[in-house]
N, C-alpha and C positions, 0 to 999 in steps of 0.2 A: 191061455194055453201056451206051453213052450214048444216051439218047433225047432228041433235040433237037426232034423234030416232034410229040411227044405233048403235047396241051394240058394245062396244069396249072391247078389252082384252089386256093384256100384254103378248107378246111372249118372253119367257125366254130362253136364250141360255148361254152356257159356252164354253170356249175354253182355250187352253194353248198355250202360245207363248213366246218365248225368256225368259223362266224362270218365267213367270207370269201366274196366273190363272185369267181369265177375266170372269165376270158374267154380262150379260146385259139383259135388258128388253126394248122392244119397243112396241108402240101401233100398234095394228092391228084391223081391223073390222071383225066382225063375221056376215055373212049373205050377202044378196044382197044389194049393195050400189047404183048402178045405174040401170035404167030400162033395159038397154041393156046388163047388166052383167049377164051371166049365173051363177047361184049359184053353186059353186063346192060342193063336198060332205061335207066338213067341213066348207065351206064358209069363209076361212081365206084370207084376202087381206090386203095389206099395205094401209095406209090412203089416199094416192094420193096427188100430189103436189098442186092441185088447190082447195082442199077441206079443210074446217075447221069443227071442231066438238065441238059444244057448244062454239063457238068463239075461240077455240084453234087451232093453226096450228101444226099438229102432225107429218107431214112427216119428216123423218130423226131424230126424237127426241128419245133419249135413256136415260135410267137410268143405271148407270154402277157402278161396284165395282171391285176392283183389289186386288189380293193377291200375295205375293212373294213365289215362291216354296222353297226358301232357308231360309225363316224365321222359327224360332222355338220359341214359337209355331206359327203355321200358323194362319192367320186371314185375313179377307177381310176388306180392308180399302179404302180410297179415293172414298167414295160414292158420286155420282154426277148425276145431270140431265143436259144433254147437247145435242146439235145437232151434228150429226156425218155424215160424207160422203155427205156433201152438194155439189151437182153438180155445181150449179151456185148460186150466191148471189147478187141480186140487192137491191136497197133501199127498195122497197116494201116488198120483202121477209124478209129482215133484220128486218124491223119494225114488221112484223108478228111474227118472231122468238122472238124478244125482248119482245113484248106484251105477248106472250105465256109463256116465262120463268118467267116474273114478276108475271103473274097470278098464275102459279104453285107455285112459292115461297110464294105468299100471302096465297094460299089455304093450303099449307103444314105447314106454320107457325101457322095457326089457328088450325090445327090438333095437332101440337106440344104443343100448349097452352092447348088444351083440354085433350089430352091423354099423354103428356110427349114426350120426344125425343124417336125415335125408338131405340129399344135395339138390333135389328138384321137387317141384310140386307133385310130379308124377310119383316119385318115391314116397313122398308124404302120404299120398293116397294109397299106395301099396301097403304102408304101415297101418293105415286106417282099415284097409280091407282085411289084412291079417288079423287085426285086433277084433273085428266083428265077425270074422269067419266068411267073408265074401270071397268067392273063387273066380269071379269074372268081372269085367268092366263092360258096360253097355253104353253105346253111343247112338244117337238118332242118326240114321243114314238117309231117311227120306220122310218128310212130313206130308201128310195128306190134308193138313189143315183142320183136323177135327180135334186135336189136342188130347187124344187118348192113346194109350199104349197099343191097343188092339188095331187101330187104324193106321198107325205109322209103321215104318220099316226100321229095323235096328241092326246094328253091328255088335255082335257079342264076341269079346276078345278075352284071351287069357290075361292074367294080371301083368305079366311081363310085356305083352303086346299093348296092353292098356296104358302102362307107364310110358311107352314110346309114343303112343298116339296123343296122350295128354301133353307130354313135353313138346311134341310137334305142333299141337294147336297153340300152345303158348309161344313157341318160337315164331310161328307164322304171325301172331299178333305183335310180338316185339319187333319183328323186322319190317312191319308196315311203315314205320316212320323213319326208317334209315334211308337217306337219299342215295340214289344210284351214283356210283363213283365214275 
């Protein structure tokens, strides 16, 4: 089923692993997606494996950036849009993934032509958000340790405020290894 009217957002996370800083954003829905779905307090849900949004297959789709803890100066590089953690891949799903990636590439190329290349990872995520139709950025503000959207508290921001927050998170990480003068 194709959901065009369900609001989308990018859920932004960071983690550190094996000497690297990872920043990722993946699509989530905000609000009630299906008739039998009880809307949780903040309404955050993953897109679902059988759904498309505006013709795009968003399940397991991520925009990622990577930074090395040992680099001086630190920076986030290797910006990409890719599918991650796919449980099973058959021909039908592979075709949906390929169609979606090509569509996102076309849409972001139009944005690059109109506005120039993104100058920060936050802007890169804004182009990604625009390409998939996401209207907000979501950040974890307080984890209750259960690992579910319903149990945690979130900060929901506009795309422009989300760009600023993403760039601030990266700036905080990059400045950690700068010695005090």
